[in-house]
C-alpha positions as CSV (number, residue, x, y, z in Angstrom):
1,M,16.1,46.4,-17.3
2,A,16.8,43.4,-15.3
3,K,13.3,43.3,-13.9
4,V,12.1,43.5,-17.6
5,K,14.1,40.5,-18.6
6,K,13.1,38.7,-15.5
7,R,9.3,38.9,-16.5
8,V,10.0,38.2,-19.8
9,Q,11.5,34.7,-19.0
10,K,8.8,34.0,-16.2
11,Q,6.2,34.7,-19.2
12,N,8.1,32.4,-21.4
13,A,8.3,29.6,-18.8
14,R,4.5,29.9,-17.9
15,G,3.8,29.6,-21.6
16,Q,5.9,26.6,-22.1
17,L,4.0,25.1,-18.9
18,R,0.6,25.9,-20.4
19,A,1.7,24.5,-23.8
20,N,3.1,21.1,-22.2
21,F,-0.2,21.1,-20.2
22,L,-2.6,21.1,-23.1
23,K,-0.4,18.8,-25.4
24,T,-1.1,16.3,-22.3
25,V,-4.5,17.0,-22.2
26,I,-4.9,16.4,-25.9
27,A,-2.7,13.2,-25.8
28,L,-5.3,12.1,-23.0
29,K,-8.4,12.1,-25.3
30,G,-9.6,8.7,-26.2
31,K,-7.6,7.0,-23.5
32,Q,-9.5,4.4,-21.3
33,C,-9.5,5.4,-17.5
34,N,-11.1,4.6,-14.0
35,V,-12.4,7.3,-11.8
36,L,-12.4,6.9,-8.2
37,T,-15.2,9.1,-6.6
38,C,-15.0,10.6,-3.0
39,E,-18.2,8.0,-2.4
40,D,-15.5,4.8,-2.9
41,S,-17.3,4.2,-6.3
42,K,-15.6,3.3,-9.5
43,L,-16.2,4.5,-12.9
44,Q,-14.7,3.3,-16.0
45,G,-14.9,5.2,-19.3
46,T,-13.0,7.1,-22.0
47,F,-11.6,10.4,-21.4
48,E,-12.7,13.0,-23.6
49,A,-11.9,16.7,-22.3
50,L,-11.0,18.4,-19.4
51,K,-13.4,21.7,-18.7
52,P,-11.6,25.0,-18.2
53,R,-9.4,25.3,-14.9
54,G,-9.9,21.5,-14.5
55,T,-13.0,21.9,-12.6
56,R,-14.8,18.9,-14.8
57,V,-13.9,16.0,-16.7
58,V,-15.9,14.7,-19.5
59,L,-16.1,10.8,-20.0
60,S,-17.9,9.0,-22.8
61,D,-19.1,5.1,-22.7
62,V,-18.9,5.6,-18.8
63,I,-19.9,2.1,-16.9
64,T,-21.2,2.8,-13.2
65,P,-20.8,0.6,-10.3
66,A,-24.4,-0.6,-11.2
67,N,-23.0,-1.8,-14.7
68,Q,-25.2,0.9,-16.4
69,I,-23.6,2.2,-19.6
70,M,-24.1,6.1,-20.1
71,S,-23.0,7.5,-23.5
72,A,-21.4,10.4,-21.6
73,A,-20.9,11.9,-18.3
74,I,-19.5,15.3,-16.7
75,I,-17.8,14.7,-13.5
76,K,-16.8,17.2,-10.9
77,H,-13.1,17.4,-10.0
78,G,-14.0,17.9,-6.4
79,D,-16.2,14.5,-6.5
80,T,-13.0,12.7,-7.6
81,L,-10.1,11.2,-5.6
82,N,-8.0,10.1,-8.4
83,Y,-8.0,8.8,-12.0
84,Q,-6.5,5.5,-12.8
85,N,-5.0,3.8,-16.0
86,L,-4.5,6.9,-17.9
87,R,-1.3,6.0,-20.0
88,L,0.7,8.4,-22.1
89,D,2.7,6.2,-23.7
90,E,2.8,8.3,-26.9
91,V,3.7,11.4,-25.5
């Protein structure tokens, strides 16, 4: 009985973590951000979505280092070092 209770508690905790993660991703939509790539390039754009498992990030209105503007870009997580200037003031 104790094992069942512990398993239910773990499932509830995982469910709450997942819900919080999804709320955060939803709150990021439309936020401006900078992406630093492994090639030491900076991209600027608007966060739109995170693909399942966080493998890719979708940005819109992307400005490249060559000052080209792209309507959208899908960036592989493995090609990035970090995301800068993502603010969650409303969360």
